[in-house]
C-alpha positions as semicolon CSV with decimal commas, in nm:
position;residue;x (nm);y (nm);z (nm)
1;M;-5,388;-1,721;-6,369
2;K;-5,412;-2,006;-6,058
3;M;-5,696;-2,268;-6,032
4;F;-5,783;-2,409;-5,720
5;S;-5,958;-2,761;-5,716
6;W;-6,089;-2,943;-5,441
7;N;-6,304;-3,261;-5,385
8;C;-6,468;-3,075;-5,092
9;R;-6,709;-3,406;-4,990
10;G;-7,026;-3,124;-4,910
11;L;-7,000;-2,762;-4,839
12;G;-7,148;-2,795;-4,474
13;G;-7,379;-2,638;-4,287
14;V;-7,364;-2,270;-4,204
15;D;-7,122;-2,379;-3,901
16;A;-6,927;-2,589;-4,094
17;P;-6,497;-2,452;-4,139
18;I;-6,499;-2,532;-4,506
19;I;-6,628;-2,184;-4,692
20;P;-6,405;-1,987;-4,417
21;Y;-6,080;-2,223;-4,534
22;I;-6,180;-2,196;-4,887
23;R;-6,239;-1,802;-4,848
24;W;-5,905;-1,800;-4,663
25;S;-5,731;-1,988;-4,971
26;V;-5,871;-1,755;-5,222
27;P;-5,661;-1,462;-5,146
28;Y;-5,363;-1,647;-4,944
29;Y;-5,258;-1,833;-5,275
30;D;-5,386;-1,533;-5,551
31;I;-5,669;-1,781;-5,692
32;S;-5,878;-1,678;-5,987
33;I;-6,086;-1,999;-6,065
34;V;-6,223;-2,193;-5,796
35;F;-6,330;-2,595;-5,894
36;L;-6,522;-2,780;-5,607
37;Q;-6,673;-3,105;-5,654
38;E;-6,947;-3,307;-5,467
39;T;-7,074;-3,027;-5,325
40;K;-7,391;-3,226;-5,196
41;C;-7,628;-2,985;-5,260
42;S;-7,800;-2,752;-5,542
43;L;-7,633;-2,526;-5,780
44;A;-7,902;-2,232;-5,595
45;D;-7,742;-2,349;-5,260
46;S;-7,345;-2,384;-5,366
47;V;-7,394;-1,986;-5,485
48;S;-7,537;-1,853;-5,185
49;R;-7,277;-2,072;-4,963
50;T;-6,965;-1,934;-5,220
51;S;-7,103;-1,591;-5,189
52;S;-6,849;-1,465;-4,984
53;L;-6,570;-1,533;-5,202
54;N;-6,592;-1,248;-5,379
55;L;-6,590;-1,498;-5,712
56;P;-6,894;-1,289;-5,890
57;N;-6,943;-1,532;-6,209
58;F;-7,022;-1,906;-6,165
59;C;-7,159;-2,214;-6,324
60;G;-7,227;-2,567;-6,227
61;I;-7,467;-2,816;-6,157
62;D;-7,692;-2,988;-5,886
63;S;-7,605;-3,252;-5,693
64;I;-7,807;-3,598;-5,778
65;G;-7,971;-3,639;-5,395
66;L;-7,644;-3,642;-5,134
67;S;-7,393;-3,738;-5,406
68;G;-7,181;-3,506;-5,655
69;G;-7,274;-3,159;-5,756
70;L;-7,060;-2,942;-5,933
71;I;-6,967;-2,547;-5,924
72;L;-6,693;-2,332;-6,122
73;L;-6,670;-1,992;-6,003
74;W;-6,412;-1,719;-6,139
75;D;-6,350;-1,366;-6,098
76;D;-6,341;-1,080;-6,351
77;R;-5,978;-1,124;-6,404
78;S;-6,007;-1,421;-6,617
79;D;-6,207;-1,443;-6,930
80;V;-6,438;-1,790;-6,872
81;L;-6,675;-1,892;-7,145
82;P;-6,857;-2,245;-7,001
83;I;-6,908;-2,453;-7,342
84;V;-7,056;-2,813;-7,174
85;V;-7,166;-2,849;-6,781
86;D;-7,237;-3,234;-6,689
87;H;-7,242;-3,370;-6,396
88;H;-6,884;-3,546;-6,390
89;F;-6,712;-3,223;-6,605
90;I;-6,701;-2,890;-6,684
91;L;-6,574;-2,762;-7,035
92;C;-6,470;-2,425;-7,064
93;K;-6,311;-2,149;-7,333
94;I;-6,040;-1,941;-7,141
95;T;-5,910;-1,633;-7,313
96;N;-5,553;-1,452;-7,207
97;H;-5,579;-1,119;-7,351
98;S;-5,210;-1,021;-7,186
99;L;-5,095;-1,336;-7,427
100;K;-5,394;-1,277;-7,669
101;Y;-5,434;-1,667;-7,633
102;V;-5,751;-1,863;-7,631
103;W;-5,762;-2,211;-7,460
104;F;-5,955;-2,451;-7,309
105;A;-5,987;-2,593;-6,952
106;L;-6,162;-2,896;-6,868
107;F;-6,251;-2,941;-6,496
108;V;-6,297;-3,320;-6,424
109;Y;-6,459;-3,527;-6,173
110;G;-6,437;-3,866;-6,268
111;Q;-6,641;-4,117;-6,281
112;S;-6,650;-4,392;-5,941
113;C;-6,817;-4,676;-6,046
114;N;-6,562;-4,908;-6,259
115;E;-6,856;-4,986;-6,514
116;F;-6,860;-4,643;-6,627
117;K;-6,498;-4,561;-6,636
118;A;-6,447;-4,706;-6,992
119;S;-6,720;-4,479;-7,176
120;F;-6,639;-4,177;-6,957
121;W;-6,266;-4,185;-7,102
122;Q;-6,423;-4,247;-7,432
123;E;-6,636;-3,946;-7,418
124;M;-6,316;-3,727;-7,267
125;N;-6,138;-3,861;-7,523
126;Q;-6,400;-3,717;-7,803
127;L;-6,361;-3,412;-7,637
128;C;-5,983;-3,395;-7,645
129;S;-5,982;-3,458;-8,049
130;V;-6,191;-3,117;-8,026
131;Y;-6,075;-2,883;-7,846
132;S;-5,690;-2,788;-7,832
133;P;-5,487;-2,612;-7,672
134;F;-5,617;-2,755;-7,340
135;C;-5,545;-2,880;-7,011
136;M;-5,784;-3,110;-6,756
137;V;-5,734;-3,068;-6,351
138;G;-5,973;-3,217;-6,107
139;D;-6,044;-3,575;-5,926
140;F;-6,004;-3,793;-6,155
141;N;-6,110;-4,084;-5,964
142;Q;-5,827;-4,323;-6,106
143;L;-5,469;-4,441;-6,008
144;E;-5,230;-4,489;-6,292
145;F;-4,853;-4,578;-6,083
146;H;-4,848;-4,829;-5,796
147;S;-4,629;-4,547;-5,636
148;D;-4,950;-4,355;-5,632
149;K;-5,079;-4,608;-5,398
150;I;-5,008;-4,695;-5,003
151;G;-5,196;-4,957;-4,833
152;G;-5,503;-5,178;-4,985
153;S;-5,493;-5,401;-5,267
154;S;-5,177;-5,419;-5,545
155;N;-5,456;-5,433;-5,847
156;I;-5,550;-5,111;-6,003
157;T;-5,883;-5,107;-6,167
158;G;-5,993;-4,960;-6,470
159;W;-5,579;-4,906;-6,551
160;K;-5,584;-5,028;-6,857
161;A;-5,876;-4,837;-6,971
162;F;-5,719;-4,471;-6,875
163;Y;-5,363;-4,524;-6,975
164;D;-5,513;-4,625;-7,338
165;W;-5,697;-4,286;-7,336
166;R;-5,395;-4,066;-7,206
167;I;-5,218;-4,234;-7,487
168;N;-5,450;-4,130;-7,746
169;A;-5,537;-3,782;-7,587
170;S;-5,141;-3,748;-7,656
171;L;-5,179;-3,607;-7,281
172;C;-4,838;-3,477;-7,044
173;E;-4,904;-3,520;-6,687
174;L;-4,831;-3,178;-6,527
175;P;-4,577;-3,165;-6,272
176;Y;-4,656;-3,145;-5,891
177;F;-4,491;-3,055;-5,551
178;G;-4,618;-3,101;-5,181
179;P;-4,769;-3,409;-5,061
180;Q;-4,756;-3,672;-5,271
181;F;-5,120;-3,796;-5,206
182;T;-5,436;-3,652;-5,240
183;W;-5,682;-3,888;-5,046
184;T;-5,716;-4,099;-4,790
185;N;-6,017;-4,355;-4,638
186;K;-5,883;-4,195;-4,286
187;R;-5,951;-4,573;-4,113
188;D;-5,734;-4,793;-3,919
189;T;-5,385;-4,902;-3,977
190;S;-5,512;-5,235;-4,074
191;D;-5,696;-5,062;-4,382
192;L;-5,561;-4,738;-4,399
193;I;-5,523;-4,641;-4,772
194;F;-5,352;-4,326;-4,938
195;E;-5,390;-4,250;-5,297
196;R;-5,289;-4,015;-5,535
197;L;-5,669;-3,909;-5,729
198;D;-5,614;-3,550;-5,780
199;R;-5,374;-3,438;-6,051
200;G;-5,349;-3,250;-6,386
201;Y;-5,290;-3,268;-6,775
202;A;-5,228;-3,076;-7,055
203;S;-5,207;-3,132;-7,438
204;Q;-4,848;-3,056;-7,614
205;D;-4,942;-2,752;-7,741
206;W;-5,069;-2,601;-7,458
207;L;-4,758;-2,689;-7,251
208;I;-4,562;-2,496;-7,506
209;T;-4,751;-2,217;-7,396
210;F;-4,690;-2,239;-7,066
211;P;-4,407;-2,434;-6,989
212;E;-4,372;-2,355;-6,628
213;A;-4,704;-2,458;-6,539
214;Q;-4,729;-2,686;-6,238
215;I;-4,958;-2,818;-5,979
216;Q;-4,968;-2,741;-5,590
217;N;-5,112;-3,080;-5,406
218;L;-5,188;-2,931;-5,006
219;N;-5,311;-3,144;-4,708
220;V;-5,575;-3,375;-4,671
221;F;-5,812;-3,126;-4,487
222;L;-6,188;-3,121;-4,381
223;S;-6,225;-3,409;-4,631
224;D;-6,107;-3,698;-4,764
225;H;-5,951;-3,504;-5,054
226;A;-5,692;-3,278;-5,083
227;P;-5,698;-2,927;-5,255
228;I;-5,425;-2,899;-5,555
229;V;-5,355;-2,538;-5,714
230;L;-5,237;-2,545;-6,067
231;D;-5,024;-2,241;-6,174
232;L;-4,991;-2,121;-6,494
233;T;-4,694;-1,950;-6,466
234;A;-4,402;-1,951;-6,265
235;Q;-4,342;-1,838;-5,909
236;I;-4,244;-1,484;-5,879
237;K;-4,155;-1,387;-5,501
238;K;-4,352;-1,077;-5,408
239;P;-4,175;-0,813;-5,228
240;K;-4,327;-0,799;-4,841
241;R;-4,567;-0,543;-4,790
242;P;-4,610;-0,302;-4,481
243;Y;-4,787;-0,508;-4,196
244;R;-5,143;-0,299;-4,160
245;V;-5,308;-0,273;-3,820
246;D;-5,674;-0,252;-3,797
247;N;-5,854;0,088;-3,653
248;W;-6,017;-0,164;-3,414
249;C;-5,704;-0,206;-3,246
250;L;-5,610;0,158;-3,184
251;D;-5,947;0,157;-2,981
252;H;-5,830;-0,166;-2,783
253;S;-5,788;0,006;-2,380
254;K;-5,467;-0,211;-2,360
255;I;-5,330;-0,032;-2,690
256;Q;-5,390;0,336;-2,547
257;A;-5,209;0,216;-2,215
258;L;-4,913;0,034;-2,454
259;V;-4,884;0,425;-2,635
260;L;-4,943;0,597;-2,326
261;S;-4,690;0,396;-2,161
262;I;-4,400;0,444;-2,421
263;W;-4,428;0,778;-2,497
264;H;-4,409;0,888;-2,164
265;T;-4,050;0,727;-2,128
266;F;-3,763;0,946;-2,016
267;S;-3,516;0,967;-2,281
268;S;-3,205;1,202;-2,262
269;S;-3,164;1,195;-2,679
270;S;-3,266;1,550;-2,866
271;V;-3,596;1,575;-2,915
272;M;-3,634;1,476;-3,298
273;S;-3,409;1,169;-3,211
274;S;-3,637;1,092;-2,896
275;V;-3,995;1,135;-3,098
276;F;-3,882;0,903;-3,402
277;K;-3,727;0,621;-3,116
278;K;-4,085;0,637;-2,939
279;L;-4,285;0,591;-3,278
280;A;-4,074;0,310;-3,350
281;Q;-4,149;0,173;-3,012
282;I;-4,482;0,241;-3,059
283;R;-4,506;0,057;-3,424
284;N;-4,351;-0,257;-3,290
285;G;-4,531;-0,288;-2,980
286;I;-4,856;-0,272;-3,127
287;L;-4,769;-0,495;-3,417
288;N;-4,625;-0,774;-3,147
289;W;-4,952;-0,749;-2,997
290;V;-5,166;-0,806;-3,246
291;L;-5,009;-1,104;-3,340
292;Q;-5,019;-1,250;-2,993
293;N;-5,355;-1,167;-3,006
294;R;-5,495;-1,219;-3,326
295;H;-5,531;-1,619;-3,265
296;H;-5,826;-1,576;-3,067
297;Y;-6,065;-1,371;-3,314
298;M;-5,910;-1,542;-3,634
299;M;-5,854;-1,868;-3,800
300;D;-5,484;-1,874;-3,784
301;W;-5,470;-2,157;-4,119
302;S;-5,099;-2,150;-4,219
303;S;-4,991;-2,252;-3,908
304;F;-5,288;-2,536;-3,940
305;L;-5,139;-2,620;-4,242
306;Q;-4,781;-2,614;-4,148
307;D;-4,827;-2,871;-3,942
308;L;-4,994;-3,124;-4,164
309;S;-4,728;-2,988;-4,398
310;I;-4,432;-3,153;-4,132
311;S;-4,639;-3,492;-4,082
312;A;-4,705;-3,532;-4,416
313;S;-4,348;-3,503;-4,566
314;H;-4,289;-3,835;-4,326
315;L;-4,568;-4,028;-4,476
316;H;-4,412;-4,339;-4,626
317;D;-4,577;-4,625;-4,500
318;C;-4,906;-4,752;-4,335
319;S;-4,748;-4,698;-3,973
320;S;-4,669;-4,317;-4,064
321;G;-5,006;-4,292;-4,233
322;S;-5,124;-4,353;-3,901
323;D;-4,973;-4,068;-3,737
324;Y;-5,034;-3,833;-4,034
325;L;-5,397;-3,925;-3,943
326;R;-5,344;-3,874;-3,554
327;T;-5,210;-3,526;-3,663
328;L;-5,485;-3,466;-3,871
329;S;-5,733;-3,536;-3,674
330;D;-5,627;-3,325;-3,402
331;T;-5,592;-3,001;-3,615
332;E;-5,909;-3,051;-3,792
333;H;-6,025;-3,098;-3,408
334;N;-5,910;-2,788;-3,315
335;V;-6,019;-2,590;-3,618
336;H;-6,383;-2,724;-3,520
337;L;-6,318;-2,571;-3,162
338;Q;-6,125;-2,244;-3,288
339;H;-6,442;-2,175;-3,539
340;S;-6,692;-2,239;-3,259
341;F;-6,501;-2,018;-3,053
342;R;-6,505;-1,745;-3,313
343;N;-6,890;-1,762;-3,368
344;Q;-6,979;-1,750;-2,990
345;R;-6,704;-1,421;-2,968
346;A;-6,892;-1,267;-3,254
347;K;-7,195;-1,265;-3,009
348;S;-7,089;-1,151;-2,698
349;D;-6,814;-0,954;-2,776
350;F;-6,967;-0,626;-2,875
351;H;-6,671;-0,404;-2,831
352;F;-6,452;-0,554;-3,114
353;N;-6,661;-0,339;-3,417
354;W;-6,412;-0,504;-3,654
355;F;-6,560;-0,836;-3,626
356;F;-6,943;-0,772;-3,662
357;F;-6,860;-0,562;-3,991
358;G;-6,706;-0,809;-4,115
359;R;-6,975;-1,070;-4,049
360;A;-7,254;-0,845;-4,130
361;K;-7,085;-0,776;-4,486
362;S;-7,014;-1,157;-4,546
363;K;-7,361;-1,153;-4,458
364;Q;-7,472;-0,869;-4,673
365;K;-7,262;-1,067;-4,975
366;R;-7,488;-1,427;-4,894
367;L;-7,765;-1,235;-4,917
368;R;-7,698;-1,062;-5,245
369;I;-7,927;-1,205;-5,512
370;I;-7,677;-1,290;-5,787
371;S;-7,922;-1,475;-6,041
372;L;-8,299;-1,553;-6,087
373;K;-8,470;-1,769;-6,350
374;D;-8,713;-1,628;-6,554
375;D;-9,037;-1,797;-6,652
376;T;-8,858;-1,964;-6,979
377;G;-8,609;-2,145;-6,694
378;S;-8,326;-1,964;-6,805
379;W;-8,086;-1,800;-6,601
380;I;-8,051;-1,432;-6,512
381;S;-7,730;-1,245;-6,387
382;S;-7,663;-0,932;-6,473
383;E;-7,786;-0,667;-6,294
384;P;-8,041;-0,447;-6,495
385;N;-8,219;-0,789;-6,635
386;L;-8,276;-0,867;-6,303
387;S;-8,368;-0,560;-6,176
388;H;-8,629;-0,569;-6,475
389;L;-8,736;-0,930;-6,354
390;I;-8,743;-0,820;-6,037
391;L;-8,981;-0,487;-6,087
392;A;-9,197;-0,652;-6,355
393;H;-9,268;-0,969;-6,105
394;F;-9,406;-0,751;-5,810
395;K;-9,610;-0,521;-6,084
396;T;-9,790;-0,840;-6,211
397;L;-9,839;-0,915;-5,803
398;F;-9,968;-0,621;-5,715
399;T;-10,177;-0,535;-6,018
400;L;-10,568;-0,606;-6,070
401;S;-10,678;-0,872;-6,258
402;H;-10,976;-0,834;-6,449
403;Q;-11,145;-1,121;-6,265
404;S;-11,106;-0,932;-5,912
405;A;-11,359;-0,788;-5,752
406;S;-11,418;-0,480;-5,746
407;F;-11,460;-0,237;-5,456
408;S;-11,815;-0,169;-5,525
409;E;-11,929;-0,539;-5,525
410;L;-11,870;-0,508;-5,115
411;D;-12,139;-0,291;-5,071
412;D;-12,391;-0,613;-5,186
413;L;-12,238;-0,795;-4,919
414;S;-12,476;-0,828;-4,563
415;F;-12,248;-0,770;-4,251
416;P;-12,445;-0,798;-3,922
417;Q;-12,528;-0,442;-3,780
418;L;-12,658;-0,278;-3,427
419;D;-12,995;-0,178;-3,417
420;V;-13,146;0,141;-3,269
421;V;-13,129;-0,040;-2,880
422;Q;-12,785;-0,112;-2,917
423;R;-12,687;0,163;-3,027
424;S;-12,837;0,356;-2,758
425;Y;-12,760;0,094;-2,464
426;L;-12,376;0,144;-2,551
427;S;-12,402;0,567;-2,594
428;Q;-12,509;0,589;-2,233
429;P;-12,221;0,715;-2,000
430;F;-12,130;0,498;-1,752
431;T;-12,271;0,510;-1,352
432;S;-12,119;0,495;-0,996
433;N;-12,303;0,168;-0,964
434;D;-12,150;0,020;-1,320
435;V;-11,784;0,142;-1,222
436;K;-11,869;-0,017;-0,874
437;K;-11,969;-0,361;-1,019
438;A;-11,688;-0,335;-1,223
439;F;-11,440;-0,353;-0,887
440;L;-11,618;-0,607;-0,748
441;D;-11,584;-0,848;-1,021
442;M;-11,252;-0,802;-1,025
443;K;-10,975;-1,017;-0,855
444;P;-10,818;-0,773;-0,567
445;K;-10,466;-0,822;-0,576
446;K;-10,430;-0,668;-0,200
447;S;-10,615;-0,756;0,119
448;P;-10,967;-0,617;0,076
449;G;-11,124;-0,331;0,286
450;P;-11,369;-0,391;0,602
451;D;-11,633;-0,396;0,337
452;G;-11,484;-0,630;0,098
453;F;-11,368;-0,357;-0,161
454;P;-10,992;-0,271;-0,197
455;P;-10,862;0,006;0,022
456;R;-10,809;0,231;-0,267
457;F;-11,233;0,195;-0,408
458;Y;-11,296;0,420;-0,099
459;Q;-11,074;0,709;-0,231
460;L;-11,309;0,671;-0,563
461;F;-11,641;0,750;-0,367
């Protein structure tokens, strides 16, 4: 099981690349649970915007104005039961059926105001004493060591209360790899600050069951915070699967020309050997063409992150931090450009049917009704209950109440009617004078005839 935690600083608008980046990260890192902080929108909007992640289960809380907002999403591989949902944490009970092990996960979005931090850690201490074994992950908004910071003041505010809470709760910090710092203020060299605010902790009994658990710090990207990935098990190297070519490639004119050119190539080998060699050349040719041209139509997230990882490995002081910020700014600029180009390509290139199919499926998922509130204010998420709720609503909407007026009462209303003279006048057939008068009242589009009538008027009489 892997957990993805990110303070995304808002899910962004429809054209923002934040959701596509998360959608790419979920299958790439094989994520089961996604925890997003500071969505800056309501829970309903968060669910709608994350509907394309193929994570059908969710819980969370609305933002307060344009600050805060949490959402936790998970797939069917994880048996997750939310216990407490607050503006600064989500406590869940997780059942691991393969190990027959039940534990608790605390997804944290720490207090940012120093005056409330001491009470917040006391509340966390109470939860840790009641629920065990447990692990916690998220944005703690608190430094622990001086080595976790570059730039700014050397004074660490709130360190004492945080350290006392950690000791009293007997917490062990989870090991991590990747870039050291998970937050930056993205300012100039003189005011530049890097800190490690996103971390993970666990109780000792939890670590006995998951001794190889570790956190991977990703790069600061599209936000001032970096995502972190908690992996509960050891890294198992997966065998490489064959590269699959989409059907749209086979319909492309360049692919067809490539296949024909290779197939008509003369070979002095035997028939079976010649067929085998040509098929191998066709396979390699199609693969090379797809790899060379896919960046025009897809977001190559791995190349973006690779450039950032190289720059982050040289991050040791404010000077190297400025170089890293320049690389980050250029990378994010290229991401926005490619994302805009991708959306424009979807509207102009109609021969890439695969692209429109993917966008149609994504839109279908966004428009899918996942949950609704009933009259009591409770969320309904199961499909049978949703169907019953929607049908009951429309039955009530289109059912006549006892106070509604019957059709027989409409006969008593007085509507204006035509008298006998008006009916007789309207029933008379048109005469030639009526037609002539109608043509005279019309504005001629062509030059009039000698008598002032249009030329085609003489053909009618």
